[in-house]
N, C-alpha and C positions, 0 to 999 in steps of 0.2 A: 502492499500499499505507499502512497503516497502521504506524508504526514506532514502538516505542517504547524508550528510552535512555536507558540506568541506567550512568550516569556522575558522578562527583564531581570531575573534575578540569573544572572552566569550559571553559578554550579545549579540552579534546578533544570535552566535548561539542556546542560549537557548533558546533565543523570537522566533524561526523558529519552535524550537524543541515543546517548551510548546505549540505552534498554530498549529502543524498537530498532535502529539498528542491528543488533545482536541478537531478534527477533524474528530477525528475518527484514522488515521494510526500509524505506528509504523516510527520510526524516529534515528537514531543512527548517533551521529557526528565524527570528527575531524578534528584537527585543523593544521594538518603540508602536508607537501612537498611529506612526506615521506612514512607517512602513509594512508595519500591518494590513491597515486596509489597503496598502497599493495588492500586497501578496494573499491575500482572501476574495479581494473583486477583481484582482486582477487573472488570477490563474488560476486553475483544474487540481482539487486533489481528492484524497481518497475520505481524508476524515482533520479535523483541527483540534491541538487543542489552547486555549486562553487563559488567560490569567486574568481577572478583573482588572485589576492597577494596573496598567501601566503609562510609563511615558506619554505625554501628549496629546492623550483622552482623556475625561470626564469616569467614563466607564468604559470599559472592556466588551460589553456586552452590548454596545454602539456599530459594535464593529460587527457583530452576529445579526443584529437589525437591519443593515446593510445587506448583508450577504441575504436574507430574506427579504426584502427588500426587490434586489435584483432577481429575484427568485428561486437560488441557490439550494438545494436542500443537505448539502454537506453535512456532514453529520458533526458536531460541537460540544468536546467536552469541557467544561468549563472547570477550573481546578484550581483552586480560592482559596485563602485563607480566612475568606467570610465563612468563616461556617453554621451562623441562627439558622434558625429553618424556617427565618422572611428572604433571606440572603438565596435559598438554596431555593425556595418556589419562584422569588424576582429572576434569576437565573435563567432557570424550567420556561414560568412563563415569559420572560426574554428571546427567547427563538431560541437557547441552547437542549441538547439532545439527550444530556445527562452531566454532574454536577457533584464536581471528587474537592472534597474538606482537604487543605495540608493541614499536618505536614500527611503522606502515606507510603502508602506500598506499590513500589512497581510494578509488582502481581497484580495486583488489583487496577492499577491504569491499566494496565494491557490487556486485564479480562475483560474492559468496559471498553475499551477500543476490539478488541474482535467482538463481542458482541454486540454491536454497530457496526458493525464491517458483515453481522450475520443477519441482522435486522434490515440494512439499507438492501437488500438485494429485490428483485421486483416481486412484491407483494409481501412485501415484512412488514412491521404493523414497527416500527422506529418505538416509538412512544407509550407500551405495554409490556407489561411481563405478569406472565400467564402457567401457573399451575395449575395442572387440575383446573378445579372450578375456582380458581382464587384470583383475584387477578390486580393490579397494582398499573394505576397509571399516572406514569411518568409526568405529565403534564401538569393534571390538577391533583396528586397524592391522594387519590380517593381508594382506597383498598378495597373490596367487596368479595364477598364469597359467597358463589349461587345468588340469589338475593337479597344474599345480606350485610347492606355496609360497615365496616368493620372500621369504629374509632382507634386511633392507635396512639401516643401521643410519639414526640418530635426521636427518640434517642428507641421505641419498639418499629418505628417506622424504618429509619437506618440499617433496622436489624435486619426485618423482616425482606429488607430490598436485597440486602445482599446474601440473605439464603436465598432470596428469587433468582437471583441473578447468576447463580453458584450450582441450581439446581442438581438434585443427582449426586453431587461431588457431596465429598466430608470436607467440610469445614471445621478448623482446627479451631481453640483456645484462640492461641497468638493469632491467626488469620482473624477474632472476632475483637478480640483489644486493638489493635493496626487500625481495624478499617474499622470496628461502626467504636471504639469507644476515643481513637488518636494517642494510646496507649505504646509505645513502642519498651513498656515490663512487666511480667506482672505483679500485679498491687498483692498479691495473696484474697484476693475476696469473694465471695458468690456473687456478686456484681452478673456475672451472665448465667449463673443457675438462677435466681430469679427472672432477669429480664426474657430468660429465655420461659418462665413455667407462664407470667403473666400477659408474653405473648402467643404462646400454646390456647393459653385460653379464652383467648380471644380469638383466635386462628382454628382452630381443633373445636371444640366446645360444642356440643348442639350437632358435626356433626355425624355421621356414620365411618368417613373414613380421615386416617388422622398425616398430617403430611407435613410437622416439624417432630424429627424422629430423633432418638438420641441415642451414639453408638460409644458405649460405656468407654473411660478409659481413652477416647478415641479424638470425640469429636459431635461432631450434628452434622445433617443428612436433610434435605427439605425435596421430596417426593411422594409420589402412593405411590409405585411400587412393589412388589413382594420382597425387595431384598434393600428394603428405608432406611432399615434398621430397628433397634429396640427402644420402643416408647420405654421413654424414661420413668412417666407415669400410665 
């Protein structure tokens, strides 16, 4: 894939570009708002990775807005230190396809890049995640299972989104601490167990098929197949 990395922090830009190239993709970088506009609007890319805070523009989202105004449907992942739920909602509603808070693990960024690549194929829906009858709308942040609307707290939403993006895969405690809690160390608390229990009560309670499973001593897995895992409860 041809990737455009718009990031003014040189170390972060180099980190992203190297990771993308190591994964077999091409990566071009720019650090200013003016250069970003010229490249994003004047060339064709398979994906754009964009920091919101750039010199020369009020908000990096203005670049996304101009892309969409020109009819460009190129997937855009916003990476930003602005990690409140309001910032995430604003980024998605501003035209971004995904939003990743700093600091992040490159493995998660790469997974999101590859997921958007798959969903940008003809007929794919890049605005929704779905596992069985559980749906998560990435633009409105609306979660439903069957005909039931599920209300989630911000952390529960991030946890569910991460599990759904890794459906069928084992998600370890370390992966969740890095990606959902932004911890790069284990605080030795039961915070993950508590949040998983709360999320399961909302997502799985009153439904005949459990989707969130615990693999004891390993981690968690989301899915509805026979090998999904052994439930905690």
